One Martini backbone bead per residue (centre of mass of N, CA, C, O) as a GRO file, in nm:
protein
  221
    1LEU     BB    1   0.676   3.377   5.539
    2PRO     BB    2   0.628   3.278   5.241
    3PRO     BB    3   0.725   3.355   4.932
    4PRO     BB    4   0.633   3.485   4.664
    5VAL     BB    5   0.601   3.346   4.323
    6GLU     BB    6   0.727   3.420   3.986
    7ILE     BB    7   0.683   3.398   3.638
    8VAL     BB    8   0.783   3.646   3.427
    9ARG     BB    9   0.958   3.513   3.182
   10TYR     BB   10   1.049   3.438   2.838
   11ARG     BB   11   1.308   3.300   2.619
   12LEU     BB   12   1.398   3.314   2.272
   13PHE     BB   13   1.609   3.126   2.040
   14GLN     BB   14   1.633   3.247   1.697
   15GLY     BB   15   1.909   3.198   1.600
   16ASN     BB   16   2.020   3.540   1.617
   17SER     BB   17   1.767   3.575   1.793
   18VAL     BB   18   1.592   3.754   2.065
   19VAL     BB   19   1.290   3.671   2.257
   20ASP     BB   20   1.069   3.838   2.466
   21HIS     BB   21   0.822   3.718   2.716
   22SER     BB   22   0.549   3.776   2.885
   23LEU     BB   23   0.367   3.613   3.181
   24PHE     BB   24   0.129   3.788   3.223
   25GLY     BB   25  -0.155   3.593   3.258
   26ILE     BB   26   0.000   3.324   3.187
   27ARG     BB   27  -0.035   2.942   3.155
   28ARG     BB   28   0.057   2.914   2.843
   29ILE     BB   29   0.290   2.771   2.607
   30VAL     BB   30   0.417   2.775   2.261
   31LEU     BB   31   0.643   2.575   2.079
   32GLU     BB   32   0.828   2.564   1.817
   33PRO     BB   33   1.047   2.373   1.643
   34GLU     BB   34   1.258   2.627   1.623
   35ASP     BB   35   1.251   2.630   1.946
   36ARG     BB   36   1.549   2.521   2.088
   37TYR     BB   37   1.556   2.773   2.300
   38VAL     BB   38   1.479   2.817   2.656
   39SER     BB   39   1.394   3.068   2.903
   40PHE     BB   40   1.354   3.141   3.256
   41ARG     BB   41   1.201   3.392   3.467
   42TYR     BB   42   1.224   3.453   3.821
   43ALA     BB   43   1.050   3.551   4.140
   44ALA     BB   44   1.071   3.686   4.470
   45LEU     BB   45   0.836   3.868   4.687
   46ASP     BB   46   1.111   3.936   4.876
   47PHE     BB   47   1.269   4.250   5.004
   48THR     BB   48   1.446   4.226   5.252
   49GLN     BB   49   1.660   3.987   5.124
   50PRO     BB   50   1.695   3.906   4.805
   51THR     BB   51   1.983   3.761   4.804
   52ARG     BB   52   1.852   3.517   5.000
   53ASN     BB   53   1.697   3.407   4.788
   54VAL     BB   54   1.569   3.088   4.688
   55PHE     BB   55   1.571   2.812   4.438
   56ALA     BB   56   1.347   2.579   4.267
   57TYR     BB   57   1.328   2.348   3.988
   58ARG     BB   58   1.092   2.201   3.733
   59LEU     BB   59   1.050   1.985   3.443
   60GLU     BB   60   0.790   1.828   3.359
   61GLY     BB   61   0.908   1.560   3.147
   62PHE     BB   62   1.237   1.593   3.224
   63ASP     BB   63   1.267   1.619   3.524
   64GLN     BB   64   1.309   1.414   3.807
   65ILE     BB   65   1.404   1.660   3.979
   66TRP     BB   66   1.491   1.900   4.176
   67ILE     BB   67   1.650   2.214   4.119
   68ASP     BB   68   1.916   2.389   4.247
   69ALA     BB   69   1.944   2.756   4.210
   70GLU     BB   70   1.953   2.924   4.441
   71ASN     BB   71   1.992   3.274   4.337
   72ARG     BB   72   1.885   3.216   4.071
   73HIS     BB   73   1.656   3.357   3.799
   74THR     BB   74   1.751   3.137   3.584
   75THR     BB   75   1.660   2.907   3.310
   76SER     BB   76   1.745   2.637   3.074
   77TYR     BB   77   1.644   2.495   2.748
   78ALA     BB   78   1.722   2.227   2.512
   79ASN     BB   79   1.591   2.029   2.281
   80LEU     BB   80   1.295   1.963   2.300
   81ASN     BB   81   1.063   1.747   2.287
   82PRO     BB   82   0.779   1.669   2.183
   83GLY     BB   83   0.523   1.805   2.406
   84GLU     BB   84   0.433   1.794   2.752
   85TYR     BB   85   0.475   2.055   3.001
   86VAL     BB   86   0.595   2.163   3.341
   87PHE     BB   87   0.683   2.460   3.494
   88ARG     BB   88   0.853   2.478   3.812
   89VAL     BB   89   0.859   2.706   4.105
   90LYS     BB   90   1.045   2.773   4.406
   91ALA     BB   91   1.070   2.950   4.733
   92ALA     BB   92   1.302   3.110   4.964
   93ASN     BB   93   1.391   3.274   5.230
   94ARG     BB   94   1.614   3.374   5.472
   95ASP     BB   95   1.464   3.148   5.672
   96GLY     BB   96   1.381   2.888   5.490
   97ILE     BB   97   1.097   2.944   5.369
   98TRP     BB   98   0.879   2.759   5.176
   99ASN     BB   99   0.711   2.771   4.859
  100GLU     BB  100   0.561   2.490   4.752
  101ALA     BB  101   0.360   2.586   4.535
  102GLY     BB  102   0.433   2.819   4.373
  103ALA     BB  103   0.497   2.811   4.019
  104SER     BB  104   0.334   2.777   3.690
  105ILE     BB  105   0.377   2.636   3.345
  106SER     BB  106   0.271   2.550   3.042
  107VAL     BB  107   0.428   2.330   2.789
  108THR     BB  108   0.434   2.333   2.430
  109VAL     BB  109   0.581   2.111   2.192
  110LEU     BB  110   0.606   2.113   1.867
  111PRO     BB  111   0.610   1.941   1.592
  112PRO     BB  112   0.701   1.867   1.309
  113TRP     BB  113   0.520   1.814   1.031
  114TRP     BB  114   0.634   1.506   0.995
  115LYS     BB  115   0.509   1.450   1.316
  116THR     BB  116   0.224   1.473   1.271
  117TRP     BB  117  -0.087   1.339   1.261
  118TRP     BB  118  -0.148   1.417   0.961
  119ALA     BB  119   0.111   1.294   0.848
  120PHE     BB  120   0.046   0.999   0.938
  121ILE     BB  121  -0.208   0.979   0.774
  122PHE     BB  122  -0.071   1.016   0.504
  123TYR     BB  123   0.115   0.776   0.527
  124GLY     BB  124  -0.110   0.566   0.552
  125ILE     BB  125  -0.244   0.629   0.282
  126PHE     BB  126   0.001   0.581   0.106
  127VAL     BB  127   0.054   0.287   0.186
  128ALA     BB  128  -0.227   0.179   0.120
  129GLY     BB  129  -0.220   0.267  -0.178
  130PHE     BB  130   0.030   0.108  -0.257
  131LEU     BB  131  -0.075  -0.175  -0.178
  132PHE     BB  132  -0.326  -0.165  -0.354
  133GLY     BB  133  -0.179  -0.119  -0.625
  134ALA     BB  134   0.001  -0.372  -0.611
  135ARG     BB  135  -0.232  -0.574  -0.591
  136LYS     BB  136  -0.376  -0.492  -0.853
  137PHE     BB  137  -0.138  -0.546  -1.039
  138GLU     BB  138  -0.113  -0.849  -0.970
  139ILE     BB  139  -0.397  -0.930  -1.056
  140ASN     BB  140  -0.375  -0.833  -1.352
  141ARG     BB  141  -0.134  -1.009  -1.425
  142GLU     BB  142  -0.271  -1.282  -1.363
  143ARG     BB  143  -0.504  -1.238  -1.561
  144GLN     BB  144  -0.332  -1.215  -1.815
  145LYS     BB  145  -0.203  -1.490  -1.793
  146ALA     BB  146  -0.470  -1.649  -1.805
  147GLN     BB  147  -0.556  -1.543  -2.084
  148VAL     BB  148  -0.312  -1.645  -2.240
  149LYS     BB  149  -0.346  -1.942  -2.161
  150GLU     BB  150  -0.631  -1.973  -2.278
  151SER     BB  151  -0.556  -1.900  -2.569
  152GLU     BB  152  -0.355  -2.129  -2.607
  153LEU     BB  153  -0.553  -2.361  -2.550
  154ARG     BB  154  -0.749  -2.290  -2.775
  155ALA     BB  155  -0.548  -2.316  -3.006
  156LEU     BB  156  -0.477  -2.612  -2.951
  157ALA     BB  157  -0.766  -2.720  -2.975
  158ALA     BB  158  -0.814  -2.622  -3.266
  159GLU     BB  159  -0.577  -2.774  -3.389
  160ALA     BB  160  -0.668  -3.056  -3.305
  161LEU     BB  161  -0.944  -3.046  -3.449
  162ASN     BB  162  -0.830  -3.000  -3.732
  163ASP     BB  163  -0.667  -3.261  -3.740
  164GLN     BB  164  -0.912  -3.448  -3.706
  165LYS     BB  165  -1.059  -3.358  -3.959
  166LYS     BB  166  -0.839  -3.435  -4.158
  167GLU     BB  167  -0.829  -3.733  -4.080
  168TYR     BB  168  -1.127  -3.796  -4.139
  169VAL     BB  169  -1.126  -3.711  -4.436
  170GLY     BB  170  -0.907  -3.910  -4.519
  171ILE     BB  171  -1.056  -4.165  -4.441
  172VAL     BB  172  -1.311  -4.118  -4.610
  173ALA     BB  173  -1.166  -4.089  -4.881
  174HIS     BB  174  -1.043  -4.373  -4.872
  175ASP     BB  175  -1.312  -4.530  -4.839
  176LEU     BB  176  -1.437  -4.407  -5.116
  177ARG     BB  177  -1.233  -4.469  -5.339
  178ASN     BB  178  -1.273  -4.776  -5.387
  179PRO     BB  179  -1.581  -4.787  -5.453
  180LEU     BB  180  -1.568  -4.582  -5.687
  181SER     BB  181  -1.370  -4.737  -5.857
  182ALA     BB  182  -1.554  -4.982  -5.887
  183ILE     BB  183  -1.789  -4.841  -6.023
  184ILE     BB  184  -1.632  -4.733  -6.261
  185GLY     BB  185  -1.536  -5.009  -6.363
  186TYR     BB  186  -1.819  -5.150  -6.397
  187THR     BB  187  -1.934  -4.939  -6.587
  188GLY     BB  188  -1.734  -4.987  -6.816
  189LEU     BB  189  -1.806  -5.289  -6.858
  190ALA     BB  190  -2.105  -5.247  -6.919
  191MET     BB  191  -2.059  -5.077  -7.176
  192ALA     BB  192  -1.894  -5.291  -7.324
  193ASP     BB  193  -2.112  -5.519  -7.320
  194LEU     BB  194  -2.326  -5.360  -7.490
  195ASN     BB  195  -2.141  -5.338  -7.750
  196THR     BB  196  -2.153  -5.671  -7.809
  197GLY     BB  197  -2.442  -5.736  -7.749
  198ASN     BB  198  -2.595  -6.036  -7.671
  199ALA     BB  199  -2.331  -6.163  -7.552
  200GLY     BB  200  -2.312  -5.923  -7.312
  201GLN     BB  201  -2.565  -5.943  -7.118
  202ALA     BB  202  -2.461  -6.125  -6.889
  203GLU     BB  203  -2.225  -5.945  -6.812
  204PHE     BB  204  -2.396  -5.691  -6.759
  205LEU     BB  205  -2.553  -5.808  -6.518
  206LYS     BB  206  -2.306  -5.854  -6.339
  207ASP     BB  207  -2.220  -5.559  -6.327
  208LEU     BB  208  -2.477  -5.451  -6.190
  209GLN     BB  209  -2.450  -5.625  -5.933
  210MET     BB  210  -2.180  -5.500  -5.839
  211ILE     BB  211  -2.276  -5.209  -5.823
  212ASP     BB  212  -2.494  -5.268  -5.607
  213LYS     BB  213  -2.305  -5.379  -5.390
  214VAL     BB  214  -2.125  -5.130  -5.359
  215ALA     BB  215  -2.354  -4.929  -5.284
  216LYS     BB  216  -2.442  -5.076  -5.024
  217ASN     BB  217  -2.175  -5.055  -4.878
  218MET     BB  218  -2.173  -4.739  -4.871
  219SER     BB  219  -2.452  -4.712  -4.708
  220SER     BB  220  -2.315  -4.844  -4.435
  221PHE     BB  221  -2.132  -4.590  -4.325
   0.00000   0.00000   0.00000
């Protein structure tokens, strides 16, 4: 008959300390990131000639093939990557009859906190927040540039309008200056003609006609 086989215990090496754990009734173990070195001890329950019992083992997810352990009862692994594994062991008795079903135990190696799923969620949120903030900053900067440009354009437009007003006032003042001067001149002549008596009445009438002509010309502006 093939010999029964059991995985008896596992050992963790944590720094300078060694911790043994029984695997009685346990089908799964969890290794922390700091558990860099682990060993398994197994046994074949065939005591006819126990020194002739032989073993083969395999850590699924790490070993590609079965490893011949001969009559050794322990094996070790170091620096396993985070993930899920299954350690399997099978045994044969002195007659070379193998227990192919063997024994197995699931092994979970946890990642360090910066490689956990919630850490990657945080990284994603941080990157998204950074990109959003950078985009918002860029939009605000472009908006401020547009506002400054608009203010400059408004100032230039106001300055141009003010220059146009000044030019228009200057033109109007120039256009009004000559007719007003003419009115003032003819008014003075009319007053002088009145002071000369009857002789100046004809000249006074001419002066009034010129004043009327100049006033009509001004009303046509």
